[in-house]
C-alpha positions as CSV (number, residue, x, y, z in Angstrom):
1,M,62.7,-11.5,9.8
2,G,60.4,-8.9,8.4
3,A,58.4,-5.8,9.6
4,C,54.6,-5.7,9.8
5,P,52.6,-2.8,8.4
6,N,52.7,-1.3,12.0
7,G,56.5,-1.4,12.0
8,H,57.0,-4.3,14.4
9,D,59.8,-6.8,13.8
10,S,58.3,-10.3,13.3
11,A,59.9,-13.7,12.7
12,D,56.5,-14.9,11.4
13,T,56.2,-14.0,7.8
14,E,52.4,-14.3,7.7
15,F,51.2,-12.6,10.9
16,C,53.1,-10.1,13.1
17,D,54.4,-11.6,16.3
18,V,53.7,-8.4,18.2
19,C,50.3,-7.1,17.0
20,G,49.0,-10.0,15.0
21,M,48.4,-8.0,11.9
22,E,48.8,-9.7,8.5
23,M,52.3,-9.0,7.2
24,S,51.0,-8.3,3.7
25,A,48.2,-5.8,4.9
26,A,48.5,-2.1,4.1
27,P,50.0,0.0,6.9
28,Q,47.5,1.6,9.3
29,P,47.8,5.4,10.2
30,A,48.9,6.0,13.7
31,P,46.0,7.0,16.0
32,V,45.7,10.7,16.9
33,P,45.3,11.2,20.6
34,A,42.1,13.1,21.6
35,A,42.7,16.7,22.7
36,A,42.5,17.0,26.5
37,P,39.5,19.1,27.6
38,A,40.5,22.7,28.5
39,S,40.9,23.2,32.3
40,V,39.0,26.0,34.0
41,C,39.5,27.7,37.4
42,P,37.2,26.1,40.0
43,A,36.8,29.4,41.7
44,C,35.9,31.7,38.8
45,D,35.6,29.5,35.7
46,T,38.4,31.3,33.9
47,P,40.3,29.0,31.5
48,L,43.7,27.9,33.1
49,D,47.0,28.1,31.4
50,G,48.9,26.9,34.4
51,R,48.5,26.0,38.1
52,F,47.4,29.5,39.3
53,C,44.4,31.3,37.8
54,E,45.4,34.6,36.1
55,A,42.0,36.1,37.0
56,C,41.6,35.4,40.7
57,G,44.9,33.7,41.7
58,H,43.3,30.5,42.9
59,D,45.6,27.5,43.2
60,S,44.0,24.8,41.0
61,L,45.6,22.1,43.2
62,A,43.8,23.3,46.3
63,A,40.3,22.5,47.2
64,P,37.8,24.5,45.3
65,P,36.3,27.4,47.4
66,R,32.7,27.2,48.5
67,R,30.5,29.4,46.3
68,T,27.7,31.5,47.8
69,P,24.7,31.6,45.5
70,P,23.9,35.1,44.4
71,A,21.3,36.9,46.5
72,P,18.0,37.5,44.8
73,A,17.5,41.0,43.5
74,P,15.3,43.1,45.8
75,E,11.8,43.7,44.7
76,P,11.2,47.3,43.7
77,V,9.4,49.3,46.3
78,P,6.6,51.3,44.8
79,A,7.2,55.0,45.3
80,E,4.6,56.8,47.5
81,P,2.7,59.5,45.7
82,A,4.1,63.0,46.5
83,V,1.9,65.0,48.8
84,P,1.8,68.6,47.9
85,A,3.1,70.8,50.7
86,E,0.5,73.1,52.2
87,P,1.5,76.7,51.8
88,A,2.7,78.2,55.0
89,E,0.5,80.8,56.5
90,P,2.2,84.2,56.6
91,A,3.0,85.5,60.0
92,V,0.6,88.1,61.1
93,A,2.4,91.0,62.7
94,P,0.6,92.7,65.5
95,T,-1.0,95.9,64.1
96,R,-2.1,97.4,67.4
97,T,-0.5,97.9,70.8
98,W,-2.1,98.9,74.1
99,T,-1.1,100.8,77.2
100,A,-2.9,100.7,80.6
101,T,-2.9,103.8,82.8
102,V,-3.7,103.2,86.5
103,A,-5.0,106.1,88.5
104,A,-7.0,107.0,91.7
105,D,-10.5,108.0,90.4
106,R,-12.4,110.4,92.7
107,A,-15.7,110.0,90.7
108,Y,-15.5,106.2,90.9
109,F,-14.7,106.4,94.6
110,N,-17.8,108.5,95.2
111,T,-19.9,105.9,93.5
112,V,-18.5,103.2,95.6
113,M,-19.1,105.2,98.8
114,A,-22.7,106.0,97.7
115,A,-23.4,102.3,97.3
116,G,-22.2,101.7,100.9
117,G,-20.9,98.5,102.3
118,P,-19.6,97.0,105.6
119,D,-16.1,98.6,105.1
120,A,-17.1,101.8,103.4
121,A,-16.6,103.9,106.5
122,S,-13.0,102.8,106.9
123,I,-11.9,103.6,103.4
124,T,-10.6,107.0,102.5
125,F,-9.5,108.4,99.1
126,P,-5.7,108.7,98.9
127,P,-4.4,112.3,99.1
128,F,-1.7,111.6,96.5
129,C,-1.5,108.7,93.9
130,P,0.6,109.2,90.8
131,E,-0.5,107.7,87.6
132,R,1.3,104.5,86.5
133,Y,1.7,103.3,83.0
134,F,1.9,99.6,81.9
135,P,2.5,98.7,78.2
136,L,0.6,95.5,77.4
137,H,3.1,93.5,75.3
138,A,2.2,90.1,76.6
139,K,-0.9,88.1,75.6
140,Q,-2.0,88.0,79.3
141,T,-1.4,90.8,81.9
142,T,-2.5,89.9,85.4
143,I,-4.0,92.6,87.8
144,G,-3.9,92.4,91.6
145,R,-2.0,92.9,94.8
146,R,1.2,91.0,95.5
147,S,1.1,88.2,98.0
148,T,4.5,86.5,98.7
149,S,3.0,83.9,101.0
150,R,0.5,82.8,98.3
151,G,2.9,83.1,95.4
152,I,0.9,85.8,93.6
153,H,3.0,88.4,91.7
154,P,0.7,90.2,89.3
155,D,2.0,92.1,86.3
156,I,0.0,95.2,87.2
157,D,0.9,95.2,91.0
158,L,-1.5,97.6,92.9
159,T,0.1,96.8,96.3
160,G,0.9,100.5,96.6
161,P,1.5,102.8,98.3
162,P,-1.2,103.9,98.3
163,E,-2.9,100.5,98.5
164,D,-6.5,100.0,97.4
165,P,-7.9,97.5,99.9
166,G,-10.8,96.6,97.6
167,V,-8.5,95.0,95.0
168,S,-8.1,91.3,95.3
169,H,-4.7,89.7,95.2
170,L,-5.5,88.2,91.8
171,H,-8.3,90.4,90.5
172,G,-8.4,90.2,86.7
173,V,-6.5,89.6,83.5
174,L,-6.1,91.8,80.4
175,L,-6.1,89.6,77.3
176,V,-4.6,90.6,73.9
177,G,-6.0,88.6,71.0
178,P,-4.3,87.5,67.8
179,A,-5.6,90.5,65.9
180,G,-4.6,92.9,68.6
181,D,-8.0,93.1,70.2
182,L,-8.1,93.7,74.0
183,S,-10.5,92.3,76.7
184,I,-10.8,92.2,80.5
185,V,-11.6,89.1,82.5
186,D,-12.6,89.1,86.2
187,V,-11.1,85.9,87.6
188,G,-13.3,85.8,90.7
189,S,-12.5,89.0,92.6
190,A,-14.1,89.7,96.0
191,N,-15.5,93.1,95.0
192,G,-16.1,92.7,91.3
193,T,-15.1,94.7,88.1
194,T,-17.1,97.2,86.2
195,V,-16.4,99.0,82.9
196,N,-17.1,102.7,82.1
197,D,-20.3,103.9,83.6
198,S,-22.0,100.6,84.1
199,E,-22.8,99.5,87.6
200,D,-23.2,95.9,86.7
201,A,-20.2,93.8,87.7
202,L,-18.7,91.5,85.0
203,P,-19.5,87.8,85.2
204,T,-16.6,85.7,86.4
205,N,-14.2,84.3,83.7
206,V,-16.1,85.9,80.8
207,P,-14.0,88.2,78.5
208,R,-15.4,91.6,78.0
209,P,-14.0,93.4,74.9
210,L,-12.5,96.8,75.4
211,A,-12.1,99.8,73.1
212,D,-9.6,102.7,73.1
213,G,-10.3,104.9,76.1
214,D,-12.4,102.4,78.1
215,R,-12.2,102.5,81.9
216,V,-12.0,99.4,84.0
217,H,-13.0,100.0,87.6
218,I,-11.7,97.8,90.4
219,G,-11.4,98.1,94.2
220,A,-12.5,101.2,96.0
221,W,-11.0,103.9,93.8
222,T,-8.7,102.3,91.2
223,T,-9.5,102.9,87.5
224,I,-7.5,101.4,84.7
225,T,-7.8,103.3,81.4
226,V,-6.7,101.4,78.2
227,H,-5.2,103.3,75.3
228,L,-4.7,102.0,71.8
229,T,-1.6,103.0,69.8
230,E,-1.3,102.0,66.1
């Protein structure tokens, strides 16, 4: 019994009983097994050296996880052009302040009596009426006589005593403008409003500018003199 070139024991001396190779042929080199393809982690594609991935810890014997496709990158939003800020207007501090002095005016009373009227005979000039002073800090200062039933509470309340019956409950308004200018508005009084020596009553709801020392006449004997202080 002999051995074939592949190392098999064979009783046949011409051809091997095992592989059929000719007994006198040259020995064939043993085939080299092909290298197994490297295994990668089904979760993160990292090469595996064992069962568990060293990168993410996934068990390679478990079912591969479901992969979420990466979200598309957001499109860039074009930046809006910057709008230059408008410069802030400086605050204008009031440069002038006003004071109103209310007094019983004999000369004005005589003018009213000379003009006559249905109630002139029943009106008398007050024997005593102290002057009253009202600083005009607000933009609007109302003038009149208080009426609780009608809800009228003027800033310059001429209810008295003594009470001028010719003054309406809401007679007029003193207005201070943005630049400190002052004006008087008759808001629809029964007996009208005059300024200084004029006998013409002011039109209703039309501002009449005033200057330092101007006299506003209302009612039967009431004069409001405005004074400007810098």
